[in-house]
N, C-alpha and C positions, 0 to 999 in steps of 0.2 A: 336257505340259500337256494336258488333255482340253478338246476344243474343244466349246462349247456349239452346240446346234442353232439355226438361225435361227427366230426366233418363228413361230408359226401366229398370223395377225393378223386373222382375221375378227373382229369385234366381238362376236360371239355365243359364240365358242368360247376365245377368247384366254385367260382367266382359266382355263376349264376345262382348258386343255392346260398349266397349270401354268407358262406362260411371263408372262403378264400378271398385274399384282396391283391391278387393278380402280382405276387411277388416274382420279381425277375433277377436271376442271378447275373445277368448281363448289366444291370444297372446299378444293383444294391450290393453292398460288400458282404463278406461271409461272416460278419459279425453282428451282434444284438446289442440290447442294453447290457451294461457292465461289462463286455466283450464276451459275453457267451457266444460260442461258435455255433454259427446258424448259416449254412449255405441255402441259397433260395434257388428255385427251380431253373434249371436250363434244358430245354428239350425236354428229353424224356429218361434224364439222368437221376431220376428220384431215389434208384437203389443206392448209388455212390452218395448223393446227399444224404440219404438216411442213415448210411454207417458212419459217414463222417460227424454228421450232427450227433450221434448218439455217443460217438468215441470222444467228441470234442477236440477234433482237429482235422486238418487235409492229410488223411493217412492214407487214403486211396483216391485214383483217378479212373478215367474211363479206359485207359490203356491196363490197369491192374485188373480191372473186372472182366474186361475182352479177353486177356490172357488166360483167365480162370475158366470163362465159358468156352474157349477154342479147347481147352485141355478136357473138359467134361463132354464137348462134343466129340472128340477123337476117341474117347473111352466109350461113349455109348455106339459109336459106329462099329468099334471092335466087338462090343458084347453082342451086336446085331448082326455081324456077319460083314460089316463093311459097306454093306448096300443099302442101308437103312435112310429113309426119307425122315429127316428130322425137323422137317418144317422150316423153321427159322434157328432151330437148335435152342440153345440156352440164352440167346442174346438175338435182338433184332437191329436191324440197320440204324433205327434211330435212338439207340442208347438204352433201350429198356432190357432189364435182366431179371432174370426169374429166380425164385426162392433157392433153387440148387446152387446158383452162382453165389447168391449172398451166403448161404449157409457154408458153402466152401471157404469163403473169403474170411468170416468170421471164425472157422474152425482153425485156419492157419494162423489166426492172430491169438488162438488160445482160447475162444468164446464158445459156449454151445448155444444152438438156437432150437428151442422145442416148442411145438405148436400147442396151444392151449385149447381144451375142449369144454364144453358146457358143464361137464361134470365137474372139472376141476375148479373153474370159477365159482360154482354153485356151493362147493364144500366150505361149510363154515369155519373149518380148520386152517384154510388156505386165505392168506393176507397178500394180496395182490402189491400193496404198498410197502410190503418189506422187500420186494425185488428191486434190482438197480435200473433195469431197463426193459422196454418193450420195443418190437417192430411190429407194423401193423400193415394190412394191404387190403385195398377194395378196389375194384374197377382199374387195376392196373396202377395204382398209385402206393408207393412205399413211404412210410414216415414214421419218426420213431418218439417215444416218450423217455426221458431219461431224468432219473435222481440225482441231485448234485446236493451233498450233505442230506438234508431232510426236507427238500424242496424238489418238486416236480416240475418239468417243463415238456410242453407239447412243441418239439423240433421240426414240424412240419414244414418243408421247403415250400409250400404254396403259400405260407403266411410271411408277411413283411417282419412281422416281430412274433417272437415266440410267445406261447401262452404259460403262465403258471397255474398249476395244479395243486391243491392240497391232497393229503392222503385220502380223504374222503373222494375227491373228485376222481383220482385214479382207480379206486375200488370201483366206482359206479361206471366210469367210462370203460374199462376192461370188460366188465360184465356187460354192459350195453353194447360193446363192440362185437362180442361173440356171438350175441343174441341177434344182432343185426346181420350177421353173416360176414363179418370181417374175418381175415384170416389173422389170427394175433399170435405173436411168438414171444416168448419170454428169453431174454439173453442173460445168460449166465456166465461169469468168469472172473479174474482178478482186474477189475477196472482199476487203473492208475488213477489218483487223485489229479483232478485238471484244476487249472489256474483260478477258476472261482472258488473252488473248495480250499484255495491256499490264501484268500484273500476276500476277508469278511465284507470289506466295504464293496468291493466288485459284485459280490452275491447280493447286497443290499440294492445296489443299483440294478441288476438285473431283474429282481424281484418288483421294485419299483416300476420299472418299464415294462414287464411282461403281465401287468395286470394283478398283481397280488393285493387283495383288498384287506389284508389283517395290519394291524397297527404295529406288528413287530416280526421279526423272522426268528425261527426257532433255530437258525443255523447261524445266524448272524455273527454270533460270538460276543463275548464281554457285554451282553445286555444290550447290545446297540438296537436302536430303533431304527425304522423306516426313515424316520425324519433326519437320523444322523446323529441324534444325541444319545445321551447314556439312558438306558431303562431305569 
């Protein structure tokens, strides 16, 4: 199977590189095949989209992220004597938020966010496919990979439709991302079961619509095939 390269995810060159397809949250709904939750890009709000897509619901918005950013700015100014020049601080006017904001938002929701190093992903005892979610960043764009049941999805907000990945794909993509200089974070916590994990037919629809090229879903339940019949 030919492995697809990790996308070039800078907002200005994503589509030009042939990996993005101009997804716009102003024109497209925040759902994909089977009802998989998938916010599309609006402005530079990729951090918000990334977290919501990973958690499979509209849990956060610009205001909630901005509140966290302002709180972090105040803390940093206090630590630095109140007269520090924080440049644009932890957020920019265009809606871009940095890693400290994302980590604080996730910690407040009960999740940890740990950066992966080359040594970790090279360790033969480490199986990235056994994790539940990853957040990646390069060229000021955040996006997430999420496992639903036994199936993986690339929920990048610059894509019109999420991409399905196998365990093998995810192992290769995470290794390649770290090698190519992406910031890669593993997200751990008590992920509640989302709607797709409760509805095998919807999950099959998501797999079909997101490019799954296998003849069946390991998580479809009751031996259901992708064509809708019994296995």
